[in-house]
C-alpha positions, -999 to +999 in steps of 0.1 A: +000+000+000+011+035-008+015+059+021+017+092+002+000+104-031+010+135-048-008+150-079+010+173-103-006+205-113-008+192-149-027+161-137-052+182-117-058+205-146-065+176-170-088+158-145-109+189-140-117+190-178-131+155-179-166+142-177-177+128-143-180+092-158-143+093-167-133+106-134-150+077-117-130+052-139-098+070-131-105+069-094-110+032-095-078+028-114-058+049-090-071+027-062-058-003-081-024+015-085-024+022-047-029-015-041-002-026-066+020+003-078+038-019-104+006-026-123+013-001-151+035-005-181+071+006-176+081+034-199+115+037-217+139+062-231+130+098-220+103+087-197+123+059-180+113+053-144+076+062-150+047+039-156+015+042-176-020+026-173-048+029-198-082+043-191-103+038-223-089+065-245-067+082-219-032+074-205-024+079-169+013+085-162+027+080-127+059+075-108+063+052-078+091+058-053+098+026-034+121+042-008+095+067+003+065+045-006+051+075-024+030+077-057+033+107-080+005+111-105+022+130-133-001+134-163-034+123-179-036+127-216-055+114-246-039+085-264-038+106-297-016+132-280+011+106-272 
């Protein structure tokens, strides 16, 4: 279980734009990430160290710091903006 969750300003800005139904899906997905932080796909190259999970047509990018047991929600973007 994750002890600390931090949301980036970009993540907060993007989630505020979404419809309520998407927000509910994202909240459930975040709960799954909290239970198992290594559930997401590991990224490579310039985004090495981060992970991504898919929420229908969106991507949720996050970073998990094992030493601090902290989760950082970095970005939420549409898959076509990848």
